[in-house]
C-alpha positions in Angstrom: 0.0 0.0 0.0 1.6 3.3 -1.0 2.1 5.8 1.8 -0.2 8.9 1.4 1.8 11.9 2.4 -0.7 14.6 1.5 -3.0 14.0 4.5 0.0 13.9 6.9 1.4 17.1 5.4 -1.9 18.9 5.7 -2.3 17.9 9.3 1.3 19.1 9.9 0.5 22.5 8.5 -2.7 22.8 10.5 -0.9 22.0 13.7 1.9 24.5 12.9 -0.7 27.3 12.3 -2.7 26.7 15.5 0.1 26.1 18.0 2.9 28.3 19.3 5.9 28.0 17.0 8.4 27.3 19.9 6.1 24.6 21.3 5.7 23.0 17.9 9.4 23.0 17.1 10.2 21.8 20.7 7.9 18.8 20.3 9.5 17.9 17.0 12.9 18.0 18.7 11.5 15.6 21.4 10.8 13.1 18.6 14.3 13.5 17.2 15.8 13.1 20.7 13.9 9.9 21.3 15.2 8.6 18.0 18.8 9.2 19.2 18.2 8.1 22.8 19.9 4.7 22.4 22.4 5.7 19.7 25.2 6.4 22.2 27.9 6.5 19.4 26.7 10.0 18.4 28.2 12.7 20.6 27.6 16.4 20.6 30.8 16.8 22.6 33.1 14.5 24.6 30.7 14.0 27.5 27.3 15.0 25.9 25.2 12.6 23.9 23.4 14.0 20.8 20.0 13.1 22.4 20.7 15.1 25.5 21.8 18.1 23.5 18.5 17.9 21.5 16.4 17.6 24.6 18.1 20.6 26.2 17.3 22.7 23.1 13.7 21.5 23.2 13.4 22.4 26.9 14.7 25.9 26.3 12.2 26.5 23.4 9.4 25.2 25.6 10.3 27.6 28.4 10.5 30.5 25.9 7.1 29.9 24.4 4.4 32.4 24.9 1.5 29.9 24.7 2.8 26.7 26.4 0.7 23.6 26.3 -1.7 23.0 29.2 0.0 22.2 32.5 0.4 18.5 33.1 -1.0 17.0 36.3 1.1 17.5 39.4 3.7 14.8 40.4 4.5 15.6 44.0 5.9 12.2 44.9 8.3 12.3 42.0 9.6 15.7 42.9 10.0 14.7 46.5 12.1 11.7 45.4 14.1 13.9 43.0 15.0 16.4 45.7 16.0 13.6 48.1 18.3 12.3 45.2 19.8 15.7 44.8 20.5 16.3 48.5 21.8 12.8 49.2 24.0 12.9 46.1 25.6 16.2 47.3 26.2 14.8 50.7 27.6 11.5 49.3 29.9 13.4 47.0 31.9 14.6 50.0 33.0 11.0 50.6 33.9 10.3 47.0 37.4 9.7 45.6 36.6 12.3 42.9 34.3 14.9 44.3 34.0 16.6 41.0 33.1 13.4 39.2 30.5 12.6 41.8 28.9 16.0 41.6 28.8 15.7 37.8 26.6 12.6 38.3 24.3 14.7 40.5 24.1 17.3 37.8 23.2 14.5 35.3 20.4 13.5 37.8 19.1 17.0 37.9 18.9 17.1 34.1 17.2 13.7 34.0 14.8 13.9 36.9 13.8 17.6 36.5 14.4 18.9 33.0 13.8 15.8 30.9 10.9 14.7 33.0 9.2 18.2 32.7 9.8 18.3 28.9 8.3 14.9 28.1 5.4 15.3 30.5 4.4 18.6 29.0 4.9 17.8 25.3 3.6 14.2 25.1 0.2 15.2 26.4 -2.0 12.9 24.4 -1.9 9.3 23.1 -1.0 10.2 19.5 2.1 12.2 20.6 3.1 9.5 23.0 2.9 6.9 20.2 5.0 9.1 17.9 7.7 9.5 20.6 7.7 5.7 21.2 7.8 5.1 17.5 10.8 7.3 17.1 12.5 5.3 19.9 11.7 2.1 18.0 13.1 3.4 14.7 16.3 4.6 16.3 16.8 1.3 18.1 16.0 -0.6 14.8 18.8 1.4 13.1 21.2 0.3 15.8 20.1 -3.2 15.4 20.6 -3.1 11.6 24.2 -1.9 12.2 24.7 -4.7 14.6 23.7 -7.3 12.0 26.1 -5.7 9.5 28.9 -5.8 12.0 28.5 -9.6 12.5 27.6 -10.8 9.1 29.5 -8.3 6.8 32.1 -6.9 9.2 30.9 -3.3 8.4 30.7 -0.4 10.8 33.0 -2.0 13.2 34.0 0.2 16.2 37.3 2.0 15.6 40.2 0.2 17.3 38.0 -2.7 18.3 37.8 -5.3 15.6 35.9 -7.7 17.9 32.8 -5.4 17.9 32.6 -5.2 21.6 34.5 -8.3 22.8 34.6 -11.9 21.9 32.9 -15.0 23.3 34.5 -18.3 22.3 36.2 -16.5 19.4 33.0 -15.0 18.2 32.3 -11.3 18.1 29.5 -9.7 19.9 27.6 -6.9 18.1 27.2 -3.5 19.7 25.4 -1.6 16.9 25.4 2.1 17.5 25.7 1.6 21.3 28.9 1.4 23.3 28.7 -2.1 24.8 26.9 -5.3 23.9 24.7 -5.4 27.0 23.6 -1.7 26.5 22.6 -2.7 22.9 20.7 -5.7 24.4 18.6 -3.7 26.8 17.9 -1.0 24.2 16.7 -3.7 21.8 14.6 -5.3 24.6 12.8 -2.0 25.2 12.4 -1.4 21.5 10.8 -4.8 21.0 8.3 -4.3 23.8 7.4 -0.9 22.6 7.1 -2.0 18.9 4.8 -5.0 19.8 2.8 -2.7 22.0 2.3 -0.3 19.1 1.3 -3.2 16.9 -1.5 -4.0 19.3 -2.9 -0.5 19.2 -2.4 0.5 15.5 -3.6 -0.9 12.2 -1.3 -3.8 11.6 -1.6 -3.7 7.8 -1.1 0.1 7.6 1.8 0.0 10.0 3.4 -3.3 8.7 6.9 -1.7 9.0 6.7 -2.1 12.8 6.7 -5.9 12.3 9.8 -5.5 10.2 11.4 -3.5 13.0 10.6 -6.2 15.5 12.3 -8.8 13.2 15.5 -6.7 12.9 15.7 -6.0 16.6 15.2 -9.6 17.6 17.9 -10.7 15.2 20.3 -8.0 16.5 19.5 -9.0 20.1 20.5 -12.6 19.4 23.7 -11.4 17.8 24.5 -9.2 20.8 24.8 -12.3 23.0 23.2 -10.4 25.9 21.5 -13.0 28.1 20.1 -10.2 30.3 18.7 -8.5 27.3 17.0 -11.7 26.0 15.5 -12.4 29.5 14.3 -8.8 29.7 12.6 -9.1 26.3 10.8 -12.3 27.4 9.6 -10.8 30.7 8.5 -7.5 29.1 6.4 -9.3 26.4 4.8 -11.5 29.1 3.8 -8.5 31.2 2.5 -6.8 28.0 0.4 -9.8 27.1 -1.1 -10.0 30.6 -1.7 -6.3 31.1 -3.1 -5.9 27.6 -5.3 -9.0 27.8 -3.9 -10.4 24.6 -5.7 -13.4 23.2 -3.9 -16.7 23.0 -3.9 -16.6 19.2 -1.9 -13.4 19.3 0.6 -14.7 21.8 1.1 -17.8 19.7 1.7 -15.7 16.6 4.3 -13.6 18.3 6.1 -16.7 19.7 6.2 -18.3 16.2 7.5 -15.1 14.7 10.3 -15.0 17.3 11.1 -18.6 16.6 11.3 -18.0 12.9 13.8 -15.1 13.4 15.9 -17.4 15.7 16.1 -20.1 12.9 16.9 -17.4 10.4 19.7 -15.9 12.5 21.5 -19.1 13.5 20.6 -21.1 10.4 21.5 -18.6 7.7 23.1 -15.4 9.0 25.4 -16.7 11.7 25.8 -20.5 11.4 28.1 -22.2 13.8 28.2 -19.3 16.2 28.5 -19.6 20.0 26.1 -16.6 20.4 22.9 -18.8 20.5 21.0 -18.3 23.8 21.6 -21.8 25.1 25.4 -21.6 24.7 25.3 -18.1 26.1 23.3 -19.2 29.2 25.8 -22.0 29.8 28.7 -19.6 29.6 26.9 -17.0 31.8 26.2 -19.5 34.6 29.7 -21.1 34.4 31.3 -20.7 37.9 34.4 -22.9 37.4 36.6 -20.0 38.2 39.5 -18.4 36.3 39.1 -16.4 33.1 36.2 -18.6 32.0 34.0 -17.6 34.9 30.5 -16.5 33.7 29.1 -13.1 34.2 26.5 -14.4 36.7 29.2 -15.1 39.2 30.8 -11.7 38.4 27.6 -9.9 39.3 27.4 -11.8 42.6 31.0 -10.8 43.4 30.3 -7.2 42.8 27.2 -7.2 45.0 29.1 -9.0 47.8 31.9 -6.5 47.7 29.6 -3.5 47.6 27.6 -4.9 50.6 30.7 -4.7 52.7 30.9 -1.0 51.8 27.3 -0.5 52.6 27.8 -1.9 56.1 30.6 0.7 56.6 28.6 3.7 55.5 24.9 2.8 55.3 23.6 6.4 55.7 25.9 8.7 53.8 27.3 6.4 51.1 30.6 6.5 49.4 30.1 8.7 46.4 28.9 8.4 42.8 32.0 8.8 40.7 33.3 5.9 38.6 36.4 5.4 40.6 34.5 5.1 43.9 31.9 2.8 42.4 34.5 0.4 40.9 34.3 -2.0 43.8 35.4 -5.4 42.3 38.7 -6.1 40.5 38.8 -9.0 38.1 42.3 -10.2 38.3 42.1 -12.4 35.2 41.3 -9.6 32.8 42.4 -6.6 34.9 39.1 -4.7 34.9 37.2 -3.0 37.7 33.4 -3.4 38.0 30.7 -1.4 39.8 27.9 -3.1 41.6 25.6 -4.9 39.1 22.3 -4.2 40.9 20.5 -0.8 40.9 19.4 -1.2 44.6 22.9 -2.0 45.8 24.4 0.6 43.6 22.2 3.4 44.9 22.7 2.3 48.5 26.5 2.0 48.2 27.0 5.2 46.3 24.4 7.6 47.8 23.4 6.0 51.1 20.0 4.9 52.4 18.3 8.2 51.4 19.3 7.9 47.8 17.8 4.4 47.8 14.7 5.8 49.3 14.5 8.3 46.5 14.7 5.5 44.0 11.7 3.7 45.6 9.7 6.9 45.7 10.2 7.9 42.1 9.7 4.4 40.6 6.8 3.8 43.0 5.1 7.1 41.8 5.4 6.0 38.2 3.8 2.6 38.9 1.1 4.3 40.9 0.2 6.6 38.0 -0.1 3.5 35.7 -2.0 1.3 38.1 -4.1 3.6 40.3 -7.8 3.1 39.9 -7.2 0.0 37.7 -7.4 2.3 34.8 -5.5 0.0 32.5 -8.5 -2.2 32.2 -11.3 0.2 33.3 -14.0 2.1 31.4 -11.8 5.0 30.4 -8.6 3.0 30.0 -5.8 4.1 27.7 -4.3 0.9 26.2 -0.9 2.6 26.0 -0.7 2.4 29.8 -0.1 -1.4 29.4 2.7 -0.7 26.9 4.5 1.7 29.2 3.9 -0.5 32.2 5.5 -3.4 30.5 8.5 -1.2 29.5 8.9 -0.1 33.2 8.9 -3.6 34.4 11.5 -4.6 31.8 13.7 -1.6 32.6 13.5 -2.4 36.3 14.3 -6.1 35.7 17.4 -5.3 33.7 18.6 -2.7 36.1 18.7 -5.3 38.8 21.5 -7.0 36.8 23.5 -4.0 35.7 25.3 -0.8 37.0 22.6 1.7 36.0 22.5 5.0 37.9 21.1 7.9 35.7 21.0 6.1 32.4 18.4 7.6 30.2 17.0 4.4 28.8 16.3 3.1 32.4 14.4 6.2 33.5 12.5 7.2 30.3 9.8 4.5 30.6 9.1 5.7 34.2 8.9 9.3 32.9 6.5 8.3 30.2 4.1 7.1 32.9 3.4 10.7 33.7 2.3 11.6 30.2 -1.1 10.1 30.7 -4.0 12.4 31.5 -7.0 11.1 33.5 -10.3 11.7 31.7 -12.0 14.9 32.9 -14.9 14.4 35.3 -18.3 15.9 34.5 -18.9 19.2 36.4 -20.9 18.8 39.6 -24.2 20.6 39.7 -24.4 23.6 42.0 -26.7 23.6 45.1 -29.1 26.0 43.4 -29.5 23.6 40.4 -30.4 20.6 42.6 -34.3 20.3 42.7 -35.8 18.5 45.6 -38.6 16.0 44.8 -42.0 17.6 45.1 -45.1 15.5 45.9 -47.8 15.6 43.2 -50.7 17.9 44.0 -54.1 16.4 44.8 -56.5 16.6 41.9 -60.0 17.9 42.6 -62.6 15.1 42.5 -65.1 15.2 39.6 -68.6 14.9 41.1 -72.1 14.9 39.8 -74.8 17.2 40.9 -75.8 15.2 44.0 -72.2 14.9 45.2 -71.7 11.3 44.1 -69.0 10.2 41.8 -69.6 10.9 38.2 -69.5 8.0 35.9 -67.2 8.6 32.9 -67.6 6.8 29.6 -64.8 4.5 28.8 -64.1 3.3 32.4 -64.3 -0.4 33.1 -65.6 -2.5 36.0 -68.6 -1.8 38.1 -68.3 2.0 37.6 -68.6 1.7 33.8 -71.2 4.1 32.4 -74.2 2.3 30.9 -74.5 2.6 27.2 -77.2 5.0 26.0 -80.3 3.5 24.5 -81.1 4.8 21.0 -84.0 7.2 21.0 
């Protein structure tokens, strides 16, 4: 079916005429920023991702607009958690090995939890705009996945100075796409798959067939990344989506068969004889024989155990948020330091108990917005709530296995939870408009001349009027 551009272009011009120019351009930049969100290879400067630079420009334009969009519903719990994060981060930075590096992480948190949260909450103020932003995320992640396939199969777009494309497993390269590490590619693809399948549930599947193609590319790239955590996150996210969305069994079976077909295509055609298939990867991950062949599961356990010892030493204040302080475990076989691979332990070790409290408050407020009043399945439900809810669960699940602190991909699903507006309640009637029930007045009795009841023609029973005799 050919794509009809005329209706979309006409709608674009109408929106540009009826909306503040700065607001209109700012929203367009939000879509572009969502496209680049997981493309970490693109830098505006040494320490600034392209997506962050685009979001900052969009936020400035929104603040300069004369006719901003309607104010989004208040999120007091989120702001309480964000301020606790800010204060606990500043206090913890006094204990850090690099005070400046730790304060830089706090500044990143201010940008993420205040500026980006405000921008997305204000601009993505209806279902269509939210779907467009999520679609942009899916397209950007698909591009990264396509590059990952080219890296493995055709040895194109390999990282400069790293011919192994992000490391080797049994002599086989792991793809990183346009990310910076195989596992970061894995979680980006996991979220992209959950979002894309969620959009397919809500949109016309024939008209938006390209989303199915995006899912196929992302699944293939996920398998080639060799990320067991990413694969597990994808499975969990899809299961939560199916349950929350109430997907029929036929649809679940169709998705499962499609994933199986991509698996056969990847390891039967694209990358035959590889050691990146999930079964082999799980075996290597769970390997605890020791030495240089020890799996990453044991490595994660070691980082958590080492960090727990530090938590016992400073449970209230924490140790700091800079990379040097958070590098708690040294792998003597490959000479690499690792931070705690668990978001709860990481927050507690780095920022103390109050920063951990801020994590619970902010994530809890997002889940509360999605679940309160059972609106996902209620009369006025927005089906996109189920999609964002599944992405939040997937993001949280992965963060329990990795060293994520203020990573954008981890927090964006929780921020999107605040983009939903509750349906407006009908206005209550004023006291003057409320009429009290009034008893019916007594009707005067109709009587004949002598005071007796008058017999009316047409009544029935013993009071029926006798028929007149013809004269």
